[in-house]
Residue, then its C-alpha position, 0 to 999 in steps of 0.5 A: m242737527p235737523l233743519e227747522i225751516n221757518r214757514e212764516v217769514f218776515i222781511t226787514c229792510a234796512i233802508t240807509g244805515s250810517g256807514s260811508t256808503q252815500d257816495r258809492s251808490p246813487n240809490v242810497p237815500r239821504s233826505p227824509q223824503q228819499i228815505a221815506e220813499s225808499a221805505i215805502d217802495a220796500t214795503k210794497a215789494g214785501a218788507a213787513i218792517v223798515h229799519c231807518h237811520v237818518r242822514d244829513p240831506e246835503t252831505g249824506a253823513p249820519s245824523r241823530d237829528t230828531k226833526l229828520y227822524r220825525e219827518v221820515t216817520d211822518r212821511i211813512r205813516d202818512a203813506d197809503i201803506d202799512v209797515v212796522l217802523n223800526l228806528t235805530a238807537g245805535m247812534g251816539g256811541d261812536l268813540i274814535l281814539g286819537g291814535t295808538e300812541t296818543p289815544l286821548p284826546t279823542g279824534p274827529g268824528t267822536d259822538m258820545a251821548g247820554a242815554t236820554e239823548r240817544m233815545a230822544h228820537v225814539a221818545e218823540c216818534l214812538p216807533e214799534i221797534c228800535t234797536l239796542d246794540c247789545g255790546t261794545m265792539n271794534f269795527a273795521e276802522a283802526d281807532y273806532v270803537m262802537t261803545n255800549t257799556p253795560g250801564m248804558l244798555r241797562a238804561m236805554g233798555a229800561m227806557m225802551t221798555e217804559l216807552g212800550v217800544k220793543p227793543e231789537i237786540e243787535a247781536f254782533d257776537t255770542g257775548h252780546l247774546w249772553f248779556a241780552k239774556e242777562l237783561v231779560k233775567e234782570g227784567v230790563l227787557k221783556e221775556d219775548a225778546l227780538v234779536q237780530l244776528c249781525m253776521g260778518v261785521p268786522w270784528g264781530a261774528p264771522d259769516d261762516l255757517n258754523t259761527f252762524m249756528a253757534m249764534v242761532n243755538n244761543v238764542p232762547k227758544e221763546w225769542t224771535w230772531s232774524a239775521f243778515g249777512l253783508g255784501r255778496h253774502e246778503m242773499p245766501f244768509v236769507a236762505a240760511a236764516v229761513l232754513a235755520g228757523g229765523n227771519v231775514r233782513v236785507g237792504l242798502e245798509d248791508n249791501l249795495m249790489l243786486d248782482k255783480g256790477v249791478l247797483a240795487t235799490n231797496a225794493q229790488l233787494v226785498e223782491r230778491a229775498v221774497t223769491i228766495i223765501e218762497s222758493l224754499g216753500a215758506k210764506v212771507i208775512g205782512p206787518e199785521e201778522v208781525r205785530q201779532k207775532l211780536n206783541l207790538t202796538k201801533r201808535a201815533p207819535q207825540s204831538 
């Protein structure tokens, strides 16, 4: 197939994530202040969208605390920058079974919450975008399952649409795209959908180019899409996504290294992505152009 290079590319920076990376790099932000400052630096480096999780400020463990989300979003909104806010809604579906012989009761670390609780920080902070992990998936850990049932996704997707917050469909495999198209068909999600292709996350879609193009070819033409790869594949997927007609995501959620043996900051990863995009003859667009492209509405949070 011919190349369909995207000439106007937006960059999403995934600031901190919820993985166990907090002790592997001092650059992974923990506190709301650190997360906000890292997001602001990434914006100044060229990111139009910042995708934020929150962590316990003391331990670095992932958190769903609405107060932490509110502090992060307030700090970013009060800064002298413009950026599109994208908050995760993926927390609250963590199922850790008790083992291969005794799966029940569930093990330590299980965090299963209802749709309203999982969406509480989104309703409070009113970001322009929040994520919708469009399927259940086995992750790398032996007994961990990322749990998102069809009923849960319909409920959360409807809440996002009602709030006027655009869902970013997180697709870890082709079946997730299949179900996302069903949600659009049912009217749960709007037709101008936004999707993130998540490549190389065990045990979802592997990060080879044949699988990547299968994912791309399953995205409807009227949707907007972005993609990322993990670790050393992060920057190659910046180039691959642009050449295939999409947008890009980088950040410490997905990769800690700038070069072999060199720990990165979020701003440095964004700067590297900007260099790659511009070297391909494309333009990096800013937040206002992204709002127009994605039909986003910038709003203040509830008081």
